[in-house]
N, C-alpha and C positions, 0 to 999 in steps of 0.2 A: 556490371550488373545494375548499379545505381543509375547509370545513364539510360539503360534500356527501360528501367522502371519509370524514369522521368519522362521519356518519350511516350510511353504508353499512357501515363497520367495526363500529359498535355493533350494527347489525342482524345481522351475521354472528357477532359475539362472543356475543350473547345468544340466538341462534337455538335452540340445543340445550336451553335452560332450559324452554321452554314448547312444544316441538314435539310435536304430537299425531300420531295415526296418519294422518290425512288429509294433514297437512303433510309427513309422512315420504314418503308415496306421491308427492306432487307433486314433492318434491325429488329422489326417485329418477329421475323422468322428466326434470326440468329439467337435472340434472347429467349424466344418461346413465349411470346405474349399471348394471353387468352388461350391456354392449352386445353381447357375442359371441353369435352364434346358437347355440342349444342345443336339445336334445330331452330331455324327461323320459322315462326308460326304466323308472323304478320310483318308487313313492310309498307311503310308510307313515308310521306315527305318529312315528317317530324321525328319519327322513331322507328326502330325495328324492335320486335318482341321476340326474345330468345327463350327457349325452353331447355332447361338442364334437368334431365331425368335422373332418378337415382340409379347408380351403377349396379351391376350384378353383385349380389351378396349384401346389399344394403337392407336394413330392416323394412318390412312392409308396413305402411301406415295408411291403410285405405280410407280411414275416416278423418284424416288430418287435412285441413284446408291447404290449398296450394299457397306458395309464398311468392308474392310479387315484390320485386325490389325496384324502387325508383331512385336511380343515382342522381348525383348533382347535375344541375342543368348546364353548368359551365365547364365541366370536365368530362373526359371520356369514361365510359362505363367500366373499362377493363381494370381499373384499380381493384375491382371486386373479383377479378380472375387474372391477376397480374402475371403469375408464372407458377410452375409446379411448386407445391408446398407453401404457396402464398396466395391461395384462392379461397375467398369466402364462399363463392357459389359451390365449389367442389366439396368444401367441408360440410355445407348444409345438405347437398345431395347425398353425400356419404352417410348422413344420418337418416336417410329415408325420405327426405322432403322433396316434393316436386317444386322446383325453383324456376321462376320466370324473371327476366330482367328487361326493363325498358331501356334500350340503348338509344339515347338521344342522338339525332343526326346533327343537331345544331341548326340555328335559324338561317333561313334564306330571306331575300328581300321581301318576298310575299308574306312572310311571317313577322316582319319588322314591327308593325303596330301592335301585335298581340301582347297584352299585359299578362302577368302571372295567373290571374284567375281563369283566363282562357285556356291555359295549359292544364289546369285542374279540371275544369268543366268539359273540355274537349278531349285532350290527349290521354290524361290519366284515367278519366272515366271510361274512355274507349278501351284502354288496356285492361282495366278491371273486367269489363264485359267479355273481352276476348279470352282472358285467363279463365274466367268462370265457365265459359262455353267450352274451351279446350279441355279443361280438367273435369268438366261436368260437376261443378261444385257451386253451391249457392253463395258462398262467401270466400274471402281470401284472408291470409295474413299479410298485412301491408308493411313493408320495410322501406323506410326512406333514409337516404344518406345525404348529409349536408343540406344544401338548398333543396334537393329532392325530398329530404325529410320534412322540410317546412311545407312543401306542396302536399306531401302525403298526410301530414297532420291536418291541413286544411280540407283535404278530401275526406278524411275520417270524420271531421266535424260537420261536413255538409252531406255526406252519404253514410251515416253510421250503420245503416242496415246492410251494407256491403262488406263491412270490415269485421272479421272475427277477432283479430288481434292486431295491435299497432306497435311497431318498433321504430323509434327515432334514433338513428345512428349518427352521432356527432352533428346534431340538428339544432340550428338556431331557432328559438321560439320567442323569447323575450328580447327584442332588439333594443331595449333601453340599456341592456348589458351587451353592447356590441363591440366592446374593446376598441382597438385602434381603428378598425374598419368603420365602426360606428361614429367615431370622432371625425374621421375624414369624410364621412357621408353626411355630416350635419348640413342642414339647409342653409346655414350662413356661409358655408365653405364651398358648396358645389351648386351650380345652377343646372339642375337636371333638364329643365325645358330647353335651355340653350344647347345642351349636348344633343338632345333629340332633334332639334331643328337642324343642327349641323350634320348629324348622321341619322337620317330618318329610317334607314333600313337596318343593316347589320353594322355593329360598332367595330372600330379598329381594335386589334388586340391590346394596344397600349392603354386604351381607356378602361378596359375591364380588368386586365391582368397586371398592369404596371405596379399596383400597390402591394401585391402579395409578397414579393421578395423583401419588401421593407418592413414587414411585420417582425422579423427577427434576423437582422443582418449578421449577427454573430453566428447564427446557425449555418449560414452560407459558408463562412470561413471554416467552421468546424467540419462541415460535411466534406469539403475538399481536402482538408488536412488528413482526415481519417481515410479518405479515398487513396491518397498518396501512400499512407502507411500500409493499407491493404494491398495495393499494387506491388509495393516493395516486398511485402511478405508472401506474395504469390497466392493470395486468397481469391481464387477465381469465382467462387460462389458469391462473395460480397460484391465483386466487380459486376457480375451479371445482374444482381439485384439493383446496384446503383444505375446501370444502364436502363433497366426497366423503369425505375422510378423517374430517372431523368427524361426518358421518352414520354412518360405519362404527363409530367409537369410541363413539357414543352409542346405537347400536341393538343392545342386548345380547341374548344368548340366555339363556333361563331355564336354570338349573343345578339339577339334582336334589341333594338332601341326601346321597344315597349316593355319587354321583360326587364331590361336594365332600369328603366324609369320606375317600374312597379316595385322592384327590389328596393331602390333607394327611397322612393316617396312613400309607398304603402307600408313598408316594413321598417327600414332604418330610421326614417324621419317621423312617421305617424304611429308605428308599432300597432298596426291594425289587427294583427292576429290575436295578440293578447288582449287588446281593447274590445274585441268582439265586433269590430266595425268593418272588417274586410268583406266586401260584397262579392257574391257568386250568383250563379243562375238560380239556385235554390234559396238564396237569402244570405245573411251574414254567417261567416264561419265562427261559431261559438264553441270554444273548447269544452264547455260543460256538456255539449251534445255527445261527447265521446264517452261511451259507457263500457266499451270492451276492455279486456286486459291490455295494459300499456307497459312497455319497456323502454327506458331511456338508457342508451349506451353512450357514455361521455368520456372525454379524455381530459385529464387534469392539466396537461401542458398544452392545451389547444389554443393557439393564438388566433385562429379564425373563428371558432365558436367558443367563447368563454363558458366556463362551467355554469355560471349563474344563468346564462341564456338558455342552455340546454336543459337544466333541471327545472326550469320554470314550468315545463309541461305537466309535471306530475301533480302539482297542487291545484291545477286548474281544470282537470278533467273530472268526470263523474265515475271514473273507473274504480271498481272495488279492489282491483289488484294492480296498482301502479308499482313498478319495480324500477330501481335505478342501479346501474352498474358503472362504476367509475374506475378507470385504469390510469396509472401514473405514466402515461405516454402522450404522444401528440396526435394531431388531427388525422393523419394518415397511418401512423404506426399503431393505431388501435387495431387495424385489420391486416397490415403487412409489415414485415421487416423486423419485428421483435418477437421473442418467445411468448409474450402476452397475447399475441393474436390467437393462439390456440384456446386461451381462456375466453376471449371474446366470442369465438365461433361456438364454443360449447354453451355459453350462456344464451346466445342467440338461438341455437338449434333447440336447446331444451325448452325455451319459451314458446317456440313455434310448433312444437310437437304435441 
């Protein structure tokens, strides 16, 4: 029995090391990734726009604005619809909300030079217009996750007339509190221009993603120790969740050199969003321009987005209803994997209704 458990554990442990495209597709189907029914309402080189309609029996909310979720720019969108009972979009739709998700495709060589403001002025603005047209609504509730939240905050600051409510989900705002990532991105330690000259199109995975496992090496050991214990105990539900999260963390999105340079230079090094000097087509993004209700959903044990960075949003907007909800979990487990995800979904749904 122990030998069988060990063999299964090693299969799971080493799966990501040689997983090809065919194996990825098979695992998507086996684990049940992104199970919630959706409709593609727009498709272009940078993103697809998905619509998740409320299911039969959900409350009718005809006067509630549609919800547009902007996921992180560097990870696949399906962390928000990971698997049955671990789906943020399904939980929101079940509460009667019309949910739309920007599913980033990842950069191609033609998008390489685009810096982050171009993503806000072009892609996010177009997605907002498409959602408003499709839902026949003048405004949206805008939800941004991780770096997608930073871009959503910038959009709300430059197009406040389009945003009825703003939600920042594990979103870095004040990059002077950047944690270890902020330390490693310091201008004295990394030559961003040299990286862009070497890789003018799409960056290699190792440049963008190599640092993340080093944020908490102990967690890697703990994760695999617990996995072995769950395999030995025959906990198939835990194993499926592990497979889904392992797939998500290893299935990276290509990142353009311009977006990468903008992230490091504009945000980590110059902190332009908080300083009010980040320039867009309509002018600088000033957080004081945000007057709609604002919700910050943050994680106390987040190594990627320190709590001080996330909560900086609330004191800098002009919102009369800033709300903060902090859970004692991590960056990802705020929405999947722990029982506290249900609390996150309820707070988010209640705010958007």
